C-alpha positions as a printed Julia matrix, in Angstrom:
88×3 Matrix{Float64}:
   4.69    9.87    1.11
   3.08    7.49   -1.34
   3.08    3.78   -0.58
   2.57    0.88   -2.98
  -0.54   -1.23   -2.35
  -2.09   -4.26   -4.01
  -5.84   -4.83   -4.21
  -6.33   -8.27   -2.61
  -9.49   -8.86   -4.66
  -8.19   -7.92   -8.12
  -4.43   -8.42   -7.6
  -3.75   -5.0    -9.11
  -0.98   -2.73   -7.84
  -1.49    0.97   -7.17
   0.26    3.81   -5.4
  -1.35    6.27   -2.98
  -0.7     8.74   -0.21
  -4.31    8.27    0.96
  -3.76    6.06    4.01
  -3.6     6.23    7.78
  -1.89    4.22   10.49
  -4.55    2.36   12.46
  -2.39    0.32   14.8
   1.24    0.96   15.7
   3.07   -1.3    18.14
   6.52   -0.04   17.16
   9.45   -2.22   16.18
   9.19   -5.95   16.84
  12.23   -8.23   17.01
  11.88  -11.93   16.16
  13.83  -14.85   17.65
  16.67  -14.45   15.15
  17.05  -10.73   15.86
  15.37   -9.44   12.68
  13.44   -6.22   13.15
  10.14   -5.32   11.54
   7.62   -2.54   11.93
   4.58   -3.93   13.76
   1.74   -1.71   12.54
  -1.26   -1.65   10.25
  -2.08    0.82    7.51
  -5.61    1.45    6.21
  -6.55    3.19    2.99
  -8.33    6.47    3.76
  -9.58    6.62    0.17
 -11.31    3.8    -1.73
  -9.2     1.25   -3.57
  -9.26    2.26   -7.27
 -10.06   -1.32   -8.31
 -12.8    -2.44   -5.9
 -13.77    0.62   -3.85
 -12.93   -0.9    -0.46
 -10.64    0.61    2.18
  -8.27   -2.29    2.74
  -6.09   -2.74    5.84
  -2.49   -3.94    5.39
   0.2    -5.05    7.81
   3.25   -2.83    7.3
   5.41   -5.82    6.39
   2.96   -6.72    3.57
   3.72   -3.45    1.77
   6.6    -3.33   -0.71
   9.16   -0.58   -0.58
   7.72    2.43   -2.46
  11.08    2.84   -4.2
  11.07   -0.71   -5.6
   9.44    0.29   -8.88
   6.61   -2.27   -8.9
   4.69   -1.95  -12.15
   1.12   -2.84  -13.02
   1.82   -4.58  -16.33
  -0.01   -2.04  -18.49
   1.6    -0.44  -21.5
   4.47    1.72  -20.32
   4.66   -0.14  -17.01
   3.33    2.75  -14.95
   2.52    2.45  -11.28
  -1.18    3.21  -10.84
  -1.98    5.97   -8.39
  -4.76    8.25   -7.33
  -4.99   11.46   -5.38
  -6.42   11.94   -1.87
  -9.92   12.4    -3.32
  -9.82    8.98   -4.98
  -9.42   10.31   -8.52
  -7.35    8.13  -10.8
  -4.25   10.03  -11.94
  -3.14    7.95  -14.91
């Protein structure tokens, strides 16, 4: 499943299935009863904008079905395959 990520250095959005779960503490419940997934996801391929393998908290990642666009002509979501090749 592809997730939507944002490069924290270049503020560019991209989509990838090249990631792995690096820390999973399950579901956490806050004081008001709201649930969230308490885990971290790390890119297993380099970020297409800076080449780093960023780590994200699960609640920092937008829903992959939200349709976030990168602002380029056509409004496509940027993605790359598991080998790090840009697919746009």
